[in-house]
TORLUM-699149 format. One line per 5 residues: number of its first residue (from 0); for each residue y, z, x of N, C-alpha, C, O. Coordinates in steps of 0.02 Angstrom, whole numbers, plus 50000, padded with zeros to 5 digits. Each point is the difference from the previous one (the first is absolute). Last residue first. Example, Ala and Ser with C-alpha at 12.3 -4.5 7.8 and 13.67 -1.06 7.14 Angstrom:
2
1> 49888 50354 50642 50059 50003 50042 50055 50037 49961 50055 50008 50025 ~ 49659 49988 49990 50059 50000 49955 50060 50000 50045 49999 50033 50052;
This chain:
294
293> 51297 49308 50544 50003 49938 50039 50045 49948 49965 50009 49945 50025 ~ 49929 50270 49883 50055 50005 50047 50011 49935 50037 50055 49987 50024 ~ 49764 50046 49822 50063 49993 49965 50059 50002 50048 50052 49971 49984 ~ 49729 50062 50100 50007 49931 49977 50067 49991 49965 50032 49948 50008 ~ 49901 50269 50058 50022 49960 50057 50012 49928 49979 50046 49968 50025;
288> 49870 50175 49812 50067 50022 50018 50027 49961 50059 50059 49982 50002 ~ 49716 49987 49918 50051 49966 49960 50071 50020 50018 50047 49961 49992 ~ 49727 50031 50155 50047 50052 49980 50056 49966 49961 50045 49971 50031 ~ 49780 49900 50058 49963 50058 49978 50043 50057 49978 49976 50048 49969 ~ 50114 49750 50120 49967 49984 49937 49961 50059 49973 49990 50006 49940;
283> 50114 50014 50272 50050 49994 49947 49968 49987 49933 50021 50029 49949 ~ 49839 49974 50239 50028 50067 49988 50051 49999 49944 50000 50044 49957 ~ 49909 49752 50116 49951 50038 49962 50025 50070 49985 49988 50027 49946 ~ 50145 49837 50193 49999 49975 49932 49951 50038 49956 50016 50017 49942 ~ 49990 50031 50288 50063 50021 49969 50003 49979 49926 50022 50038 49957;
278> 49797 49887 50174 49995 50072 49986 50062 50027 49966 49995 50042 49955 ~ 50009 49735 50115 49951 50008 49946 49992 50073 49981 49998 50017 49941 ~ 50135 49931 50244 50034 49981 49938 49953 50007 49940 50021 50021 49946 ~ 49887 50017 50266 50049 50052 49984 50037 49985 49936 50012 50045 49959 ~ 49838 49794 50124 49964 50058 49976 50047 50057 49982 49989 50036 49951;
273> 50104 49766 50143 49969 49986 49935 49965 50061 49972 50007 50015 49940 ~ 50084 49996 50279 50053 49998 49949 49970 49990 49931 50019 50034 49952 ~ 49835 49956 50232 50024 50069 49989 50053 50002 49946 50000 50044 49957 ~ 49922 49743 50107 49945 50039 49971 50022 50071 49983 49987 50025 49946 ~ 50164 49832 50168 49992 49980 49930 49944 50039 49966 50006 50018 49941;
268> 50033 50019 50291 50058 50022 49960 49991 49983 49927 50015 50041 49956 ~ 49822 49883 50199 49998 50073 49992 50056 50024 49954 49989 50041 49956 ~ 50013 49732 50100 49942 50015 49958 49994 50075 49987 49988 50021 49944 ~ 50176 49901 50208 50018 49985 49931 49943 50016 49952 50012 50025 49945 ~ 49946 49996 50283 50048 50051 49980 50022 49990 49928 50007 50048 49962;
263> 49852 49789 50138 49964 50062 49983 50047 50057 49979 49983 50040 49957 ~ 50126 49755 50102 49953 49991 49945 49959 50063 49985 49998 50020 49942 ~ 50162 49971 50243 50032 49997 49934 49948 49999 49945 50006 50037 49951 ~ 49940 49952 50284 50013 50068 49976 50027 50000 49929 49992 50049 49964 ~ 49965 49746 50144 49937 50036 50002 50008 50072 49975 49953 50028 49971;
258> 50231 49819 50060 49969 49999 49935 49932 50037 49999 49977 50019 49946 ~ 50158 49944 50256 50020 50057 49958 49966 50002 49932 49994 50053 49970 ~ 49965 49841 50276 49976 49983 49933 50016 50057 49952 49955 50039 49982 ~ 50135 49962 50240 49965 49936 50003 49978 49977 49931 50006 49941 49984 ~ 50099 50270 50050 50048 49947 50017 49968 49931 50000 50032 49950 49986;
253> 49835 50244 49967 50054 49997 49951 50050 49945 50015 50027 49969 49953 ~ 49750 50116 50143 50019 49929 49993 50059 49992 49952 50007 49947 49969 ~ 49876 50261 50083 50015 49973 50066 50024 49927 49997 50018 49971 50051 ~ 49915 50148 49751 50058 50033 50029 50018 49974 50069 50058 50004 50020 ~ 49751 49934 49829 50061 49958 49999 50058 50031 50038 50048 49966 50016;
248> 49736 50141 49952 49991 49941 50042 50063 49958 50004 50010 49963 50049 ~ 49987 50225 49809 49993 50023 50069 49993 49940 50047 50029 50000 50055 ~ 49975 49960 49713 50066 50021 50024 49997 50021 50074 50045 49983 50039 ~ 49754 49966 49856 50039 49939 50007 50070 50015 50025 50028 49964 50042 ~ 49833 50215 49902 49984 49972 50066 50035 49934 50011 50016 49983 50057;
243> 50011 50119 49732 50029 50042 50053 49986 49973 50069 50044 50000 50043 ~ 49859 49895 49767 50072 49988 50003 50032 50041 50056 50044 49975 50035 ~ 49702 49939 49978 50037 50057 49973 50074 49985 50007 50022 49975 50052 ~ 49703 49910 49980 50073 49995 49998 50031 50061 49967 49971 50031 49956 ~ 49794 49958 50189 50025 50004 49931 50076 49996 50000 50033 50039 50035;
238> 49807 49960 50159 50039 49941 49981 50028 50003 49929 50029 49951 49976 ~ 50019 50240 50148 49982 49929 50005 49925 49991 49992 49961 50044 50021 ~ 50144 50172 49862 49989 49974 50067 49984 49926 49998 49973 49975 49951 ~ 50165 50225 49893 49955 49943 49998 49995 49968 50070 50051 49986 50031 ~ 50065 50231 50002 49974 49980 49935 49949 49944 50005 49953 50003 50039;
233> 50183 50095 50141 49954 50051 49976 49965 49981 49936 49953 50034 49979 ~ 50231 49857 50157 49933 49987 50026 49948 50050 49978 49945 50002 50028 ~ 50295 49972 49910 49989 50043 50058 49931 49989 50031 49984 50031 50051 ~ 50076 49850 49754 50052 49984 50049 49989 50040 50064 50011 49974 50055 ~ 49856 50076 49759 49978 49938 50033 50050 49978 50053 49980 49974 50052;
228> 50078 50212 49818 49943 50016 50043 49974 49938 50036 49982 50004 50059 ~ 50191 49967 49783 50024 50038 50058 49943 50016 50048 50008 49995 50061 ~ 49939 49899 49735 50036 49954 50044 50025 50036 50063 49997 49973 50055 ~ 49902 50157 49779 49950 49957 50033 50033 49951 50047 49975 49988 50055 ~ 50165 50149 49814 49966 50039 50051 49948 49958 50037 49993 50006 50061;
223> 50117 49897 49755 50047 50010 50054 49968 50038 50058 50010 49984 50058 ~ 49866 49991 49746 50009 49934 50032 50046 50006 50060 49987 49971 50052 ~ 49987 50221 49816 49938 49985 50037 50005 49933 50036 49978 49994 50057 ~ 50197 50073 49798 50001 50040 50062 49938 49984 50043 50005 49997 50061 ~ 50005 49905 49727 50051 49971 50043 50003 50037 50067 50006 49968 50053;
218> 49856 50121 49784 49971 49937 50023 50049 49966 50048 49980 49973 50051 ~ 50088 50221 49836 49959 50015 50058 49966 49937 50027 49984 49997 50060 ~ 50143 49981 49743 50044 50020 50055 49960 50013 50063 50019 49978 50055 ~ 49864 49971 49746 50037 49941 50024 50045 50018 50060 50006 49960 50047 ~ 49877 50216 49848 49953 49955 50034 50037 49939 50028 49989 49979 50056;
213> 50126 50178 49807 49992 50023 50069 49953 49955 50040 50008 49991 50060 ~ 50025 49968 49709 50062 49988 50037 49991 50018 50073 50020 49963 50044 ~ 49803 50089 49814 50006 49928 50008 50062 49982 50040 49998 49957 50044 ~ 49967 50268 49894 49957 49980 50056 50003 49925 50012 49997 49977 50057 ~ 50123 50115 49760 50028 50024 50063 49958 49977 50059 50027 49981 50052;
208> 49891 49970 49731 50061 49963 50014 50030 50020 50068 50018 49956 50039 ~ 49788 50160 49880 49987 49930 50018 50062 49962 50019 50000 49962 50049 ~ 49955 50271 49871 50028 49989 50067 49997 49926 50019 50023 49981 50054 ~ 49884 50112 49744 50072 50002 49994 50035 49993 50068 50061 49997 50003 ~ 49697 50012 49979 50026 49940 49965 50076 49998 49995 50029 49946 49999;
203> 49867 50250 50102 49997 49939 50040 50025 49938 49963 50037 49961 50029 ~ 49946 50252 49854 50052 49998 50051 50001 49933 50037 50052 49968 50006 ~ 49783 50074 49821 50068 50006 49973 50055 49993 50052 50052 49971 49987 ~ 49703 50014 50055 50009 49970 49934 50072 49999 49976 50019 49956 49961 ~ 49910 50140 50255 49976 49931 49995 50018 49967 49934 50017 49940 49999;
198> 50041 50289 50041 50031 49958 50053 49981 49927 49993 50042 49956 50007 ~ 49858 50206 49851 50069 49987 49981 50034 49954 50051 50037 49956 49982 ~ 49746 50117 50065 49998 49955 49942 50072 49982 49979 50014 49942 49983 ~ 49960 50216 50185 49982 49934 50025 49998 49949 49943 50021 49943 50009 ~ 50027 50289 49942 50053 49967 50039 49983 49930 50024 50043 49956 50002;
193> 49836 50130 49773 50011 50028 50066 50053 49962 50038 50022 49947 49978 ~ 49948 50089 49745 49990 49953 50056 50017 50034 50066 50048 50037 50005 ~ 49972 50053 49762 49946 50021 50044 49986 49952 50057 49951 50010 50036 ~ 50227 49996 49788 49936 49973 49973 49941 50016 50045 49943 49982 49984 ~ 50279 50075 50078 49981 50041 49943 49935 49977 49969 49964 50039 49969;
188> 50130 49834 50205 49974 50064 50026 49978 50045 49943 49949 50035 50005 ~ 50155 49765 49938 49935 49986 50028 49968 50063 50029 49940 50010 49994 ~ 50281 50004 49926 49954 49991 49944 49929 49987 50025 49951 50025 49972 ~ 50221 49986 50187 49987 50067 49972 49951 49996 49942 49957 50043 49992 ~ 50117 49755 50095 49955 50033 50047 49982 50070 49977 49943 50021 50004;
183> 50215 49857 49873 49934 49970 49990 49949 50028 50050 49940 50002 49985 ~ 50291 50069 50024 49963 50026 49942 49930 49970 49993 49954 50036 49982 ~ 50165 49990 50262 50012 49965 49937 49954 50025 49945 49947 50029 50013 ~ 50060 50031 50228 50040 50043 49956 50012 49968 49932 50031 50030 49957 ~ 49852 49860 50221 49961 50059 49982 50038 50048 49955 49970 50044 49969;
178> 50132 49760 50129 49957 49985 49942 49960 50060 49977 49985 50007 49941 ~ 50151 50007 50254 50042 49995 49941 49958 49987 49938 50015 50026 49946 ~ 49874 49978 50260 50025 50067 49984 50044 49999 49938 49996 50045 49958 ~ 49928 49750 50132 49948 50036 49962 50023 50070 49982 49984 50024 49945 ~ 50155 49841 50191 49998 49973 49932 49949 50038 49958 50012 50014 49941;
173> 50004 50045 50287 50064 50014 49966 49999 49976 49928 50021 50036 49955 ~ 49789 49916 50181 50007 50072 49987 50063 50016 49963 49999 50040 49952 ~ 49965 49738 50120 49953 50019 49948 50008 50073 49981 50001 50017 49941 ~ 50126 49901 50239 50023 49970 49937 49955 50021 49942 50024 50017 49946 ~ 49913 50051 50271 50062 50034 49978 50024 49973 49933 50019 50038 49956;
168> 49794 49859 50146 49983 50069 49981 50062 50036 49973 49996 50035 49950 ~ 50025 49747 50142 49970 49999 49933 49984 50071 49976 50006 50014 49940 ~ 50077 49970 50277 50050 49972 49954 49974 50000 49929 50033 50023 49954 ~ 49824 50041 50228 50047 50052 49977 50053 49975 49952 50024 50038 49958 ~ 49817 49800 50130 49970 50053 49959 50050 50052 49978 50004 50014 49940;
163> 50034 49795 50214 50017 49992 49930 49975 50058 49956 50026 50011 49945 ~ 49925 49971 50290 50071 50015 49992 50021 49993 49927 50049 50032 49979 ~ 49731 49909 50082 50009 50072 50004 50073 50019 49990 50014 50051 49969 ~ 49936 49719 50039 49971 50031 49940 50010 50076 50001 50019 50029 49949 ~ 50044 49843 50240 50046 49988 49944 49976 50035 49937 50039 50029 49963;
158> 49821 49983 50227 50063 50034 50014 50049 49992 49941 50032 50049 49980 ~ 49760 49836 50011 49991 50072 49994 50066 50037 50009 50016 50046 49962 ~ 49984 49722 50071 49990 50016 49930 49992 50075 49990 50029 50029 49954 ~ 49985 49891 50266 50064 49992 49965 49994 50020 49927 50043 50035 49973 ~ 49762 49958 50157 50041 50059 50017 50068 49996 49967 50028 50051 49980;
153> 49833 49763 49995 49971 50057 49965 50040 50063 50013 50015 50038 49954 ~ 50036 49759 50160 50026 50001 49932 49973 50060 49961 50035 50026 49956 ~ 49992 49989 50314 49964 49960 49951 50028 50010 49930 50037 50048 49987 ~ 49947 50064 50290 50042 49967 49951 49958 49959 49952 49946 49975 50018 ~ 49955 50251 50102 50021 49932 50016 50039 49968 49944 49996 50021 49943;
148> 49916 50213 50074 49950 49950 49978 50018 49929 50019 49958 49955 49992 ~ 50178 50239 50077 49931 50026 49995 49950 49944 49988 49948 49997 50033 ~ 50287 49961 49979 49983 50033 50063 49927 50023 50000 49969 50004 50053 ~ 50122 49905 49750 49988 49948 50050 49979 50030 50067 49957 49974 50035 ~ 50109 50168 49788 49934 49971 49987 49983 49947 50052 49942 49994 50021;
143> 50272 50102 49991 49949 50050 50016 49930 49972 49989 49955 50011 50041 ~ 50225 49853 49897 50000 50008 50074 49946 50050 50020 49963 49989 50048 ~ 50078 49983 49723 49964 49942 50028 49996 50004 50076 49950 49981 50030 ~ 50176 50182 49856 49929 50009 49987 49959 49943 50029 49946 50011 50029 ~ 50288 49972 49980 49976 50053 50046 49925 50012 49991 49964 50008 50049;
138> 50138 49840 49804 50000 49973 50068 49974 50051 50049 49960 49984 50044 ~ 50066 50080 49728 49945 49952 50009 49997 49974 50072 49946 49992 50028 ~ 50160 50251 49941 50010 49935 49969 49944 49951 50018 49961 50013 50046 ~ 50054 50256 49954 49968 49947 50038 50008 49934 49964 49956 49981 49961 ~ 50123 50226 49951 50024 50004 50070 49970 49946 50043 50020 49992 50058;
133> 49920 50045 49711 50064 49964 50006 50026 50002 50072 50041 49958 50019 ~ 49766 50167 49921 49985 49929 50007 50063 49959 50008 50000 49950 50036 ~ 50019 50281 49919 49974 49989 50068 49987 49926 50012 50014 49974 50054 ~ 50051 50094 49731 50056 50006 50046 49977 49986 50072 50036 49967 50038 ~ 49799 50043 49799 50040 49939 49991 50060 50001 50048 50017 49950 50030;
128> 49849 50241 49958 49965 49946 50036 50038 49934 49994 50000 49960 50047 ~ 50082 50219 49831 50013 50011 50071 49963 49949 50043 50025 49978 50051 ~ 49940 50017 49715 50069 49980 50016 50016 50011 50074 50036 49960 50030 ~ 49754 50112 49887 50005 49927 49997 50069 49976 50020 50007 49951 50036 ~ 49957 50283 49947 49963 49971 50056 50006 49924 50002 50011 49971 50053;
123> 50083 50147 49764 50038 50013 50062 49965 49968 50060 50033 49972 50043 ~ 49858 50020 49748 50059 49957 50000 50039 50008 50065 50022 49951 50030 ~ 49800 50195 49939 49974 49932 50007 50058 49950 50004 50001 49957 50043 ~ 50040 50274 49915 49989 49985 50070 49973 49930 50011 50012 49970 50053 ~ 50100 50053 49714 49985 50054 50047 49990 49977 50070 50034 49955 50024;
118> 49910 49873 49776 50059 50040 50019 49979 50051 50054 49947 49994 50031 ~ 49922 49830 49833 49979 50065 50024 50058 50047 50016 49994 50061 49991 ~ 50036 49712 49927 49954 50033 49955 49984 50072 50022 49991 50044 49958 ~ 50150 49809 50172 50033 50016 49936 49954 50039 49954 50023 50043 49962 ~ 49891 49880 50246 50053 50048 50012 50034 50021 49935 50016 50059 49991;
113> 49821 49771 50000 49969 50065 50015 50054 50053 50009 49995 50056 49975 ~ 50076 49723 49997 49973 50027 49938 49968 50069 50010 50007 50044 49959 ~ 50071 49841 50232 50055 50020 49957 49978 50029 49934 50028 50050 49977 ~ 49811 49857 50171 50027 50063 50027 50058 50026 49957 50005 50060 49988 ~ 49903 49730 49955 49951 50053 49990 50026 50067 50024 49993 50051 49965;
108> 50138 49759 50078 50000 50016 49928 49951 50057 49985 50016 50045 49962 ~ 49989 49870 50259 50062 50036 49984 50002 50021 49926 50021 50056 49984 ~ 49797 49810 50096 49998 50067 50029 50061 50041 49979 49994 50058 49982 ~ 49996 49717 49943 49941 50037 49976 50001 50072 50026 49992 50047 49961 ~ 50182 49806 50111 50002 50010 49928 49943 50044 49977 50010 50049 49963;
103> 50003 49884 50266 50052 50049 49983 50000 50015 49925 50009 50058 49981 ~ 49843 49775 50095 49981 50065 50029 50051 50054 49979 49981 50054 49978 ~ 50071 49726 49962 49944 50025 49960 49976 50068 50025 49986 50045 49961 ~ 50176 49837 50162 50030 50031 49941 49945 50027 49954 50010 50052 49969 ~ 49915 49834 50220 50038 50059 50021 50032 50036 49940 49996 50061 49995;
98> 49887 49734 49969 49954 50053 50021 50038 50064 50016 49980 50055 49980 ~ 50148 49753 49962 49957 50021 49944 49956 50059 50019 49996 50049 49964 ~ 50141 49850 50205 50038 50036 49949 49957 50027 49944 50007 50057 49980 ~ 49897 49804 50187 50017 50066 50028 50037 50042 49947 49986 50059 49992 ~ 49969 49721 49948 49937 50037 50007 50013 50070 50026 49974 50049 49973;
93> 50207 49801 50015 49981 50024 49934 49936 50041 50003 49993 50050 49966 ~ 50080 49845 50232 50047 50053 49981 49982 50030 49932 50002 50060 49991 ~ 49874 49755 50087 49984 50060 50038 50047 50058 49982 49978 50057 49995 ~ 50062 49731 49907 49937 50028 49977 49982 50064 50036 49978 50048 49969 ~ 50211 49832 50102 50012 50031 49934 49936 50032 49974 50002 50054 49971;
88> 49982 49820 50226 50033 50064 50012 50016 50037 49935 49995 50061 49997 ~ 49921 49720 49994 49947 50047 50016 50029 50069 50015 49969 50051 49984 ~ 50187 49779 49975 49957 50008 49941 49944 50051 50013 49989 50044 49958 ~ 50156 49897 50221 50035 50040 49949 49956 50012 49939 49999 50055 49973 ~ 49921 49804 50200 50003 50070 50022 50034 50044 49949 49978 50057 49989;
83> 50017 49712 49971 49932 50028 49995 49999 50073 50020 49967 50041 49969 ~ 50234 49839 50060 49985 50009 49928 49932 50033 49991 49993 50045 49960 ~ 50073 49894 50259 50035 50059 49976 49984 50013 49926 49990 50058 49981 ~ 49846 49822 50206 50047 49982 49946 50031 50063 49970 49963 50046 49980 ~ 49950 49932 50281 49975 50014 49932 50055 49986 49948 50059 50011 50014;
78> 49949 49979 50237 49989 49939 49963 49973 50010 49930 49978 49952 49968 ~ 50098 50214 50198 49931 49980 50010 49982 49937 49961 49941 49980 49997 ~ 50277 50129 49993 49987 49986 50071 49928 49978 50015 49986 49975 50054 ~ 50093 49970 49698 50016 50058 50043 49984 49984 50072 49981 49944 50016 ~ 50102 49880 49779 49941 50033 50029 50023 50056 50046 50058 50003 50021;
73> 50055 49865 49743 49991 49997 50073 49937 50035 50022 49957 50018 49959 ~ 50112 49947 49812 50044 50049 50031 49993 50003 50075 50024 50046 50033 ~ 49853 49792 49841 50060 50007 49959 50050 50051 50029 50061 49990 49993 ~ 49763 49838 50115 50003 50074 50000 50066 50019 49967 50053 49996 50031 ~ 49900 49781 49955 49933 50022 50018 49995 50076 49998 49953 50028 49973;
68> 50253 49860 49992 49956 49985 49943 49928 50023 50013 49963 50012 49953 ~ 50223 50126 50173 49989 49928 49992 49955 49989 49940 49978 50048 49967 ~ 50162 50153 50203 49975 49980 49934 49996 49925 49993 50045 49963 50021 ~ 49937 50114 50229 50047 50016 49946 49970 49981 49932 49949 49966 49999 ~ 49904 50112 50221 50028 49941 49967 50049 50021 49945 49988 50051 49967;
63> 49870 50081 50203 50073 50004 49990 50029 49935 49972 50056 49980 50018 ~ 49701 49981 50069 50036 50064 49997 50075 49990 49991 50029 49953 50026 ~ 49765 49895 49993 50046 49998 49943 50043 50062 49996 50028 50014 49947 ~ 49802 49952 50220 50037 49938 50002 50051 49995 49944 50046 49959 50004 ~ 49797 50220 50016 50056 50008 50045 50042 49937 50006 50058 50002 50020;
58> 49779 50107 49796 50013 49932 50024 50062 50002 50044 50056 49991 49976 ~ 49749 50179 49880 50054 49995 50050 50004 49928 50025 49949 49969 50016 ~ 49954 50163 49750 49989 49947 50049 50061 49992 50045 50056 49989 49977 ~ 49921 50159 49828 49966 50027 50059 49993 49950 50056 49980 50018 50055 ~ 50110 49945 49718 50044 50049 50033 49969 50029 50064 50033 50038 50035;
53> 49937 49712 49843 49964 50061 50015 50046 50049 50035 50031 49982 50051 ~ 50083 49847 49782 49962 49996 50062 49961 50065 50009 50013 50049 49965 ~ 50096 49920 49829 50012 49933 50029 49960 49987 50063 49972 49946 50010 ~ 49926 50217 49808 50058 50005 50045 50010 49931 50030 49952 49963 50010 ~ 49888 50164 49777 50032 49944 50034 50056 50023 50045 50039 50043 49982;
48> 49812 50103 49889 49967 49936 49987 50031 49942 50040 49968 49948 50009 ~ 50109 50283 50001 49927 50008 49995 49964 49934 49994 49942 49994 50020 ~ 50298 50031 49980 49971 49999 50067 49925 50009 50000 49966 49985 50049 ~ 50164 50028 49750 49994 49931 50024 49966 49997 50067 49961 49954 50015 ~ 50092 50256 49891 49943 49969 49967 49989 49929 50024 49943 49978 50008;
43> 50246 50137 50074 49938 50033 50023 49938 49968 49969 49951 49988 50035 ~ 50260 49939 49892 49989 49979 50069 49935 50029 50027 49961 49966 50034 ~ 50110 50104 49754 49978 49930 49998 49984 49974 50070 49951 49965 50010 ~ 50144 50251 49965 49930 49999 49980 49972 49929 49999 49942 49989 50018 ~ 50288 50035 50027 49961 50031 50053 49925 49998 49984 49960 49981 50042;
38> 50189 49947 49793 49998 49952 50055 49959 50027 50058 49961 49963 50030 ~ 50081 50180 49789 49953 49948 49981 49993 49947 50054 49945 49974 50012 ~ 50217 50192 50018 49933 50028 50007 49946 49949 49981 49949 49996 50033 ~ 50276 49945 49934 49986 50005 50072 49930 50028 50012 49965 49976 50045 ~ 50110 50011 49731 49994 49932 50028 49981 50004 50074 49956 49964 50022;
33> 50088 50238 49865 49937 49970 49976 49990 49931 50030 49944 49982 50018 ~ 50259 50132 50026 49944 50031 50034 49934 49969 49980 49956 49990 50043 ~ 50238 49941 49844 50001 49976 50070 49940 50028 50038 49967 49964 50037 ~ 50058 50112 49742 49986 49928 50001 49998 49973 50071 49954 49963 50018 ~ 50105 50266 49945 49929 49987 49986 49985 49925 50006 49949 49982 50030;
28> 50275 50084 49992 49960 50024 50056 49926 49985 49990 49966 49977 50046 ~ 50185 49968 49776 50009 49959 50060 49956 50022 50057 49967 49958 50031 ~ 49984 50052 49704 50024 50047 50050 50002 49965 50067 49949 49976 50024 ~ 49962 49919 49788 50072 50000 49992 50032 50051 50047 50062 50001 50008 ~ 49704 49977 49977 50028 49944 50038 50074 49990 49987 50033 49960 50033;
23> 49849 50214 49852 49993 50010 50072 50034 49944 50039 50036 50013 50048 ~ 49949 49979 49715 50051 50048 50022 49998 50009 50076 50052 50008 50032 ~ 49786 49854 49872 50065 49970 49987 50056 50047 50024 50049 49977 50029 ~ 49730 50101 49981 50013 49950 50052 50068 49967 49990 50036 49986 50049 ~ 49890 50165 49786 50016 50035 50063 50016 49950 50055 50047 50011 50039;
18> 49884 49905 49750 50067 50029 49998 50019 50036 50065 50057 49996 50021 ~ 49720 49914 49971 50052 49948 49996 50071 50030 49995 50043 49980 50039 ~ 49757 50165 49970 50015 49962 50061 50059 49953 49993 50043 49998 50044 ~ 49938 50238 49823 49969 49934 49993 50022 49956 50058 50058 50001 50019 ~ 49943 50259 50033 50033 49953 49955 49961 49935 49995 49957 49984 50042;
13> 49981 50207 50102 49986 50008 49930 50030 49948 49954 49975 49991 49945 ~ 50053 50024 50299 49929 49994 49985 49988 49996 49925 49957 49963 49977 ~ 50260 50061 50118 49972 49940 50031 49927 49991 49983 49974 49944 50003 ~ 50158 50246 49932 50005 49943 49955 49969 49937 50029 49982 49954 49963 ~ 50015 50310 50083 49966 49943 50030 50002 49939 49955 49948 49976 49978;
8> 50153 50236 49968 50007 50001 50072 49967 49941 50033 50014 49985 50059 ~ 49979 50068 49705 50059 49962 50020 50008 49998 50075 50037 49959 50026 ~ 49788 50168 49879 49988 49929 49992 50060 49959 50021 49992 49946 50028 ~ 50027 50286 49972 49954 49979 50053 49985 49926 49995 49994 49966 50051 ~ 50135 50135 49782 50039 49994 50062 49956 49976 50057 50021 49961 50042;
3> 49879 50085 49753 50038 49938 49996 50041 49990 50063 50007 49944 50023 ~ 49770 50196 50008 50061 50005 49961 50035 49934 49997 49986 49955 50040 ~ 49744 50075 49981 50061 49996 50040 50060 50006 49954 49998 49980 49942 ~ 49713 50065 50076 50060 50000 49957 50062 50000 50044 50006 50042 50045;
């Protein structure tokens, strides 16, 4: 059983699809973010079935070619096609983002629900562990993991995922604490439902809107973190393409071939911008008060 206020907290899920989509695409931030995010996903999906050239094949005879009909955005210092590298790089960035954010979402939401349901020393312990985890950003965690296990995409995913856990835990705990004081939760307790049953049946569904917004924002952070780790040589390793490593390889050729840095930098910027705008739009659409202010 949910209150009317609880249902209004997640209009993105509960409303009829067509009217909601019409209102959503009239929101500027959501519309721009949705288009940019759809473009990112389309590039990643396209790379699964087609790329203009092989992103793994080295052709030193074709290195550093300018944009042409053969290579639409030119080639890199190893003769690889830039378009192909960008397409496959999008796929790798999304893969890292999905897994890392999934780790943070599942673990963080579970911890937040436990903290809100149990309170007392359990809540205090979970929150202090979250504070401790915040002291180790994704890049620092990746450096520590690299020192022990070596560089690689798996260590990047673990580092980014662990850094996301306290974020989701704090958001879940704060929102759940407010819901535990609502009448529909008190009614469920009066009916004899236990804390875990209430958390899953009544509290978690009303957190859907807030968690959806946070997923889009943390997805953007994950893409940015993956690019930074790859730039430092701690993330995706050769021969797998990565936007961050493309930037690292281009930094010594800025005067000779400046476009090598422009294309991956633009791809990262557009991906992060699109996800942030999408999250901003979802937040406004989920809160009618914010939507009216726009």
